[in-house]
N, C-alpha and C positions, 0 to 999 in steps of 0.2 A: 377511418371510413365514416364514423358517425359525424365528424366534423365536416367532411365533404358533403354528406347528405344534408346536414343542417344549412350549409351554405347554398346548396342547389334549391332547397325548399324555400329559403328566404328570397333568393333571386326570383323564383317563379311567382311567389307572393307579390313582391315588389313590382315586377313587370305586369302582372295581371291587373293590379290596382292602377298602374299608370295607364294602361291601354283603355281600361273601363272609363277613366275620367281624363283622358288625354286632352290637352288644349293645344292651340296653334303655336303657342309660345310660352316660355316661362322666364321669369326674372332670374338673373344670375346674382344670388346673394353672396356668392363667394364663400371660401372656407369659414368655418365657425370655430375658431381657436384650434380644437383638436380634430375636427372633422372636415372632410372635403364636401363640396357640393357638386351637383351634376353639370352646371354650366361650363362651356368651353370659351376661350377667347375667340374673337373673329379671326379668320384665316390671315396669317401674317402679323397678327397683333401679339403683344407680350404683355404679361402681368408680373411685376417685381414685387416681392414681399420680403421684409427683414424684420426680425424681432429678437427681443432679449427676455430671458426668464431668470429672475433672481431668487434663488432658493435660500431659506434660512433653516433653522432646526438641524435635523440630523443629516440632511442632504448637503447643506451649507456649500452651494456652488453656483456658478453662473453658467447658463447655456444660451447659445445664440443660434438663431434660425436664419436660413437664407433660402429663398424659393424663386424659381422662374417657371412660369407657364407660357407656352407658345402655341398659338392656333395653327394647326397644319392645313386643315380644311374644315368645312362646316361640320360641327359635332365631333370633331377629332383634335385632340390637343396632347402635347408632350409636356411633362413636368419633370424638372430636375430640382431636388431639394436636399438640404442637408442640415444636420444639427451638430454643433461642436459644444462639448461640455468639459468642465474641469473634472480631473479625476481625484477622488477622495477615498480615504480608508476609514471605515467606521469600526471602532473597537468595542466589542461586546464583552460580556463576562468571561466567556471561554472561546471566543471565535473573533474573526475579523471579516468584514464584508468590504470588498473593493467595488466601488461603483463610480458612474460617470462615464465619460468616453464620447465617441463620435459615431454618427450614422449618416450615410449618403444613399440617396434612393432616385431611381429613374423610373417614371411611370408613363403609360399610355392610357388616356382617358377617352372613351367612346360614348357618345350620347346619340342614340338612334333618333333620326328626325321624327319618326312616327310616335315616339315616346319621349318628349322633350323634358319630362320630369325625372328621367332615369339616366344612369350612366353606369359603365363598368370600367374599373381601373385595374390594370394588371402592371406589375413592375418587378424590379429586382433591388434588393437592399444590400448594401455593403456596410457591415457592422464592424466597428473597431472599439469594443468595450471590454472590460475585465470578464464579463460573462460570456460574450461571443465575439469571435473574430473570423467571420466567414460571410458568404453571400447566400441570400435567402430569397425565394419568391414571395411576392406580396400580392394581395387581391382585396379589392373593395367594391361593394355594390352600393350605389348611391341612389336615393329616392328623395324627391323634394315635394311637399304638398303645401300649397297655400290654404290657410284656414280663413283669411279675410284679406282685406286690402293692406293690413298692417302686420299680420302675423303669418310666418311660414315656419313649417316643421321639416326636419330632415331625418332620414333613416339611413344608417350607414353600417351594415355588418362588414367586418374586415378581419383580415388574418395575415400573420407572418409565419411562414412555414419553416420553422427552426426544428432541426433535427432533435428528437426526444423532448421537445417542449414547444410545440406549435401554439402560438398565441391566437386566440379567436375572441373577438369582442363584437358586441351588438351596441351600436351607438345611436343616441338620439340627440337632435339639436333643435334650437329655437332661435329665430331672428324676429324681433318685435320692433317695428318702427315706432318710435315715440315722438319724434319731431321730424321736420323735413330734412334735417342733416344729422339725425342721431338715431341709433338703434341699440337695444339690449340684445346681446348674443350670448348663448349658453349651451353647453353640451354635457352629456354624461355617457360613459360607455361601461357596460358591465362585462366582465371577463367570464366567458363560458367555457373556455379551453385553455390549458396551460397556466403556468405560474409566472407573474410578471414583476415580483418584488421579493424582498426578504423580511422575515420577522425579526425585528431588532432585539427581541428578548431571547430568542432561541437560535437564530441564525439559519432557520430552514426557509425554503422557498414557499411563498404563499401567493394568492391572487387578490388583488384590490382593484376597485373601480377607479376610473380616471374621469376627471371632470374639469370644467372651466366656465367662467362667466366674466363678461367684459362689456363695457360701453364702446360702441363703434361710432366714430364720427366720420362724416363724409363731407369735407369742406367743399364749398362751391368754387371750382377752379376751372371753369370752362370745359373744353373738350377733354382734358385730362381728368381721369377719375381717380381720386385719392382717398384712402381709408386710413384711419388711425384708431388702433385698439388699445384700450387701457383696462386691465383686469387682473384676476388671480386664477391660478390653475394649480393642479398637482402633477400634470403631465410634464415629462422632461423636455419634449421637443416636438417638431412638426412633422417628422417622418412617421410612416406607419408604425414602425417598431417603438420609436421614442413616445409617440402619442398614445401607446398602449402601455407605457411604463410609468408608474407614479413615483413621486419623490419618496425617498426612504423614510420609513417610519412616520408616515403621514405629513411629510414636509410639504409646504405650500410655497408657491413662487408668485412675486409680483411680475406682471407681464405687460410689455408695450411692444407694439408692432406698427410698422408702417408699410402700406402698399400703394402701388401706383400702376395704372393701365396705360399702355402706349399703343 
């Protein structure tokens, strides 16, 4: 109940802020590594994104992301995305931790026309990992705020409703345009509910923040809008559940992604 109340309060705060300072339009900065943004593709248009995360250290695995966004109508989009990762076993002093696995998610995103800086995402996640093998509801509240002509902030409270271990995170992101074709993008999410990883010294479940930082390049390619991200992150993947889960034992990943809008 406390988790639900927190989400409702955050939703109210976000929507109130957006209504108070609403603009006629907002730029679509797109997802920021581990956070979504409010913008929706135009009706009938698609955005394809694919990425790879290469973890070292205790995670020691490769994860791949694939995502499709499709504009259903103005301010309404559907997203299908998935993360596939290698399965590994970490052997501790008196325990073992099985980790890795796959996650698929279907989302519906609604951006009200009167509040173009805000959106609500609701979806369902199908997890296939050593820790979870079930279907869970997911929800995200998205708010975008331009600070200047070059800097935009994101707020994204989100949750995965896992039985006995619901994960709730409050994420913040930044997109900073540094050249005509280049941006610095970054995000961090603090976990306020649930345990999202394991302590590699004791084997117990713990909670750790997830984050990422990257250089985003937007090559000039005519009508087609292309982005390329290069960076580092500790989050396992792009679905809500995987983006709330850090690499085991503080492991980091090199990250590369390619996206294209049609």
